[in-house]
C-alpha positions in Angstrom: 0.0 0.0 0.0 1.3 3.4 -1.0 0.2 7.0 -0.6 0.0 10.3 -2.4 2.3 13.2 -1.3 1.4 16.5 -2.9 -0.3 14.6 -5.7 2.6 12.3 -6.4 2.3 8.5 -5.8 4.8 6.9 -3.5 5.1 3.2 -2.8 5.6 3.4 0.9 4.4 1.1 3.7 3.2 2.3 7.1 5.9 3.9 9.2 6.0 1.9 12.4 9.6 3.0 13.5 8.3 6.3 14.7 5.6 4.7 16.8 7.7 2.0 18.5 6.6 -0.8 16.2 2.9 0.0 16.5 0.5 0.3 13.6 -1.4 3.6 13.6 -4.3 4.0 11.1 -4.4 7.4 9.4 -7.6 9.4 9.4 -9.8 9.7 6.3 -9.8 13.0 4.4 -13.1 13.3 2.6 -16.0 13.8 5.0 -18.9 15.5 3.2 -22.3 13.9 3.6 -25.2 13.0 1.4 -28.5 13.9 3.0 -32.1 13.6 1.6 -32.3 17.2 0.5 -28.8 18.5 0.9 -29.4 19.7 4.4 -26.3 19.7 6.7 -25.1 16.3 8.0 -25.8 15.1 11.6 -23.0 17.2 13.0 -23.4 20.1 10.7 -21.2 18.7 7.9 -21.4 20.1 4.4 -23.7 17.9 2.4 -25.1 17.2 -1.1 -28.6 15.9 -1.9 -29.4 12.3 -2.4 -30.2 11.5 -6.1 -30.6 8.2 -7.8 -27.7 7.6 -10.2 -25.6 10.5 -9.0 -23.2 8.6 -6.8 -20.7 5.8 -7.4 -19.1 3.5 -4.8 -15.5 2.2 -5.1 -14.8 -0.9 -3.0 -12.6 -3.9 -2.5 -14.2 -7.3 -1.8 -11.2 -8.1 0.4 -11.4 -5.0 2.6 -13.6 -5.3 5.7 -14.1 -1.5 5.8 -15.4 -1.5 2.2 -17.4 -4.7 2.8 -19.6 -3.1 5.4 -20.7 -0.4 2.9 -21.4 -3.1 0.3 -23.7 -4.9 2.7 -25.7 -1.7 3.5 -25.9 -1.0 -0.3 -27.3 -4.5 -0.8 -29.7 -4.6 2.2 -31.1 -1.1 1.6 -31.8 -2.0 -2.0 -29.5 0.7 -3.4 -27.9 -1.4 -6.1 -29.8 0.5 -8.9 -29.3 3.8 -7.1 -25.6 3.9 -6.3 -23.4 2.3 -9.0 -20.3 0.2 -8.2 -16.7 -0.5 -9.1 -14.6 -3.3 -7.5 -10.8 -3.1 -7.4 -8.5 -6.1 -8.0 -7.7 -8.1 -4.9 -4.0 -7.7 -5.4 -2.6 -4.5 -3.9 1.0 -4.0 -5.2 3.4 -1.1 -5.9 0.6 0.9 -7.5 -1.9 0.4 -4.7 -5.5 -0.6 -5.5 -5.9 -1.1 -9.2 -8.8 -2.1 -11.6 -8.8 -5.2 -13.7 -11.2 -7.7 -15.4 -10.4 -10.6 -13.1 -13.2 -12.6 -11.4 -15.3 -10.4 -9.1 -13.8 -7.1 -10.3 -15.7 -4.3 -11.9 -13.7 -1.7 -13.8 -14.1 2.0 -13.3 -16.9 2.9 -15.7 -17.2 6.5 -14.3 -13.7 8.0 -14.3 -11.9 5.4 -16.5 -9.2 5.1 -13.9 -6.7 2.2 -14.0 -5.5 2.9 -10.4 -7.6 4.1 -7.5 -5.1 6.9 -6.7 -6.1 8.5 -10.0 -9.7 8.9 -8.6 -8.2 10.7 -5.6 -6.3 13.0 -7.9 -9.4 13.8 -9.9 -10.9 15.0 -6.6 -7.7 16.8 -5.4 -4.7 17.1 -7.7 -2.5 17.9 -4.7 -3.9 15.2 -2.4 -1.6 14.0 0.4 -2.6 10.8 2.3 -3.4 7.1 2.0 -5.5 5.9 -0.9 -8.1 3.7 0.7 -11.5 2.1 0.0 -14.4 2.6 0.2 -14.8 5.8 -1.8 -18.2 7.5 -2.5 -17.9 9.5 -5.6 -20.2 12.3 -6.8 -20.6 12.0 -10.6 -22.3 15.4 -10.8 -19.7 17.5 -9.0 -16.8 15.2 -10.1 -15.3 14.7 -6.7 -15.1 12.4 -3.7 -17.9 12.9 -1.2 -16.7 10.6 1.5 -14.1 7.9 2.1 -15.0 7.1 5.8 -16.8 3.8 5.9 -18.6 4.5 9.2 -20.1 7.6 7.7 -21.0 6.0 4.3 -22.9 3.3 6.4 -25.1 6.0 7.9 -25.5 7.8 4.6 -26.7 4.6 3.0 -28.9 3.7 6.0 -31.1 6.8 5.8 -30.3 9.4 3.1 -31.5 7.3 0.1 -34.8 6.1 1.7 -36.8 7.8 -1.1 -35.1 5.5 -3.6 -34.3 2.3 -1.6 -35.9 0.3 1.2 -37.1 2.8 3.8 -38.6 0.0 5.9 -35.1 -1.2 7.0 -33.3 0.9 9.6 -30.0 -0.3 11.0 -29.4 2.7 13.2 -32.8 3.5 14.9 -32.9 6.5 17.2 -33.8 4.5 20.3 -30.7 2.3 20.0 -28.3 5.0 18.8 -26.4 5.4 22.1 -26.0 1.6 22.4 -24.9 1.3 18.8 -22.3 4.2 19.2 -20.9 2.7 22.4 -20.6 -0.8 20.8 -19.0 0.6 17.7 -16.4 2.5 19.7 -15.5 -0.7 21.6 -15.4 -3.0 18.6 -13.6 -0.6 16.3 -10.5 -0.1 18.4 -10.2 -3.5 19.9 -11.5 -5.8 17.1 -11.9 -4.1 13.7 -8.6 -2.2 14.0 -7.2 -4.5 16.6 -6.4 -7.3 14.2 -4.5 -4.9 12.1 -2.6 -3.6 15.1 -1.5 -7.2 15.7 -0.7 -8.0 12.1 1.2 -4.9 11.2 3.1 -4.6 14.4 6.9 -4.7 14.0 8.0 -5.3 17.6 6.9 -8.0 20.1 5.6 -5.5 22.6 3.6 -3.6 19.9 2.0 -6.9 18.9 1.2 -8.3 22.4 -0.7 -5.3 23.8 -3.5 -5.2 21.1 -3.5 -9.1 21.0 -4.6 -9.2 24.7 -7.1 -6.4 24.2 -8.5 -8.1 21.1 -9.2 -11.4 22.9 -10.4 -9.8 26.1 -13.0 -8.0 23.9 -14.0 -11.1 22.0 -14.5 -12.8 25.4 -16.9 -10.0 26.5 -18.8 -10.1 23.2 -19.1 -13.9 23.5 -20.7 -13.4 26.9 -23.0 -10.7 25.6 -24.2 -12.8 22.7 -24.9 -15.7 25.0 -27.7 -13.5 26.5 -28.9 -11.5 23.6 -29.2 -12.2 19.9 -27.5 -9.1 18.5 -25.0 -6.6 19.9 -27.5 -3.8 20.7 -30.4 -6.2 21.8 -33.0 -8.1 19.9 -32.7 -6.1 16.6 -30.0 -6.3 14.0 -28.2 -3.0 13.6 -25.3 -1.3 12.0 -23.1 -2.5 14.9 -23.6 -6.1 13.9 -22.5 -5.5 10.3 -19.5 -3.6 11.5 -18.4 -6.6 13.6 -19.4 -9.2 11.0 -16.9 -8.1 8.3 -14.1 -8.8 10.8 -15.5 -12.1 12.1 -15.9 -13.6 8.6 -12.2 -12.9 7.9 -10.9 -14.0 11.3 -10.4 -17.7 10.9 -9.4 -17.7 7.2 -6.9 -14.8 7.5 -6.4 -13.1 10.9 -5.6 -16.3 12.9 -2.6 -17.1 10.8 -1.6 -14.1 8.7 -2.1 -11.6 11.5 -1.0 -14.0 14.4 -4.4 -13.6 16.1 -4.2 -17.2 17.2 -5.2 -17.4 20.8 -8.6 -18.7 19.7 -10.6 -19.0 16.5 -14.1 -17.7 16.1 -15.0 -21.4 15.7 -13.9 -21.8 19.3 -16.6 -19.2 20.5 -20.0 -20.9 20.3 -22.0 -17.7 20.5 -19.8 -15.6 18.2 -19.7 -18.5 15.7 -23.5 -18.9 15.7 -23.9 -15.2 15.4 -21.5 -14.9 12.5 -23.3 -17.8 10.7 -26.7 -16.1 11.2 -25.4 -12.8 9.7 -23.7 -14.7 6.8 -27.0 -16.4 6.1 -29.0 -13.2 6.2 -30.7 -12.8 2.8 -28.4 -11.0 0.4 -25.3 -11.0 2.6 -23.5 -14.2 1.4 -23.3 -12.6 -2.1 -21.1 -9.9 -0.7 -18.5 -12.4 0.7 -15.7 -13.4 -1.7 -13.1 -15.6 0.0 -11.0 -15.7 -3.1 -10.5 -12.0 -3.0 -10.2 -12.0 0.8 -7.5 -14.7 1.1 -5.5 -13.7 -2.0 -5.4 -10.1 -1.1 -4.0 -10.5 2.4 -1.6 -13.4 1.7 -0.3 -12.1 -1.6 -0.4 -8.3 -1.1 1.4 -8.2 2.3 4.7 -9.6 1.3 6.4 -8.0 4.3 4.3 -10.5 6.4 4.2 -13.4 4.0 7.2 -13.0 1.7 6.5 -16.3 -0.2 3.0 -15.1 -1.0 1.7 -18.7 -0.6 -2.1 -18.7 0.0 -3.2 -21.3 2.5 -5.8 -23.8 1.2 -7.7 -24.0 4.5 -9.5 -23.7 6.7 -12.6 -25.6 5.6 -15.7 -23.5 6.5 -19.2 -24.8 6.8 -21.2 -21.5 6.8 -24.5 -23.0 5.9 -25.0 -25.1 8.9 -27.8 -24.2 11.5 -26.7 -21.2 13.6 -29.0 -21.9 16.6 -29.6 -18.2 17.4 -33.4 -18.7 17.4 -33.1 -19.7 21.0 -32.7 -16.0 21.9 -35.1 -13.2 21.3 -36.8 -13.2 17.9 -35.3 -10.8 15.3 
């Protein structure tokens, strides 16, 4: 993974020397909102109005952050409202690129061959990491937002006039519980696996490792008593955790050295993950070929041979048993 510096592409990995071996995720740069009529975002952010066909989503099927936006686009029935491009699973010296390989969708909006070219169209002097997801405004010719958490909320409510308004993954009465859960899960689990995997010293690896598994233990206990993270209704918080759980045993256990326990060793987390995978429309968003080949082949600093493990065997269609808890 590289970055742009004053509009120039540089093939540089994360700098962990200056942080004592710890991985530190950089903040996203494009933070405008899409709202139903262009009114300011929830915290007063500059916004543009929701319109069918105006916006385009760039994702990677391998990336958990992009995956969560792909799920919301699917479940909110926005596939005919927000168009889509999917980058190649391999991220090499040119960063995310477009190809015609299985599962990929070329850039039919900007004609880019590399994702950083899309960033440069938005800001010719951009400095920062070139990441997915990216929500592009075809009308204004720029990036609206590249923060997955905010794109989730945009998809959840801003396009209700065009999608499925009957589905709400961030209801007002659960907002505080969702926000608290998201904060806990983001640092310890979603980003925690990366802190383990990208650490370059033993100490920098061990600290997030313990936090990760302490948090998974707490989530296992919570899910023994309630069906979903915020109670008896599925919410945004569940989809944010799901995209990490589905990658955990195939990738994070081995590749990122998160090997104290597998998700398969947690009865409630495992059943919960199976239920979410089996949720109508979700399995179509999961591509293990992209997931495994991206991590094991792109991160040659972790896996220099680029050999992709054949296992583990996953039976994701078996009964999940979550019906014993409160009905959805």
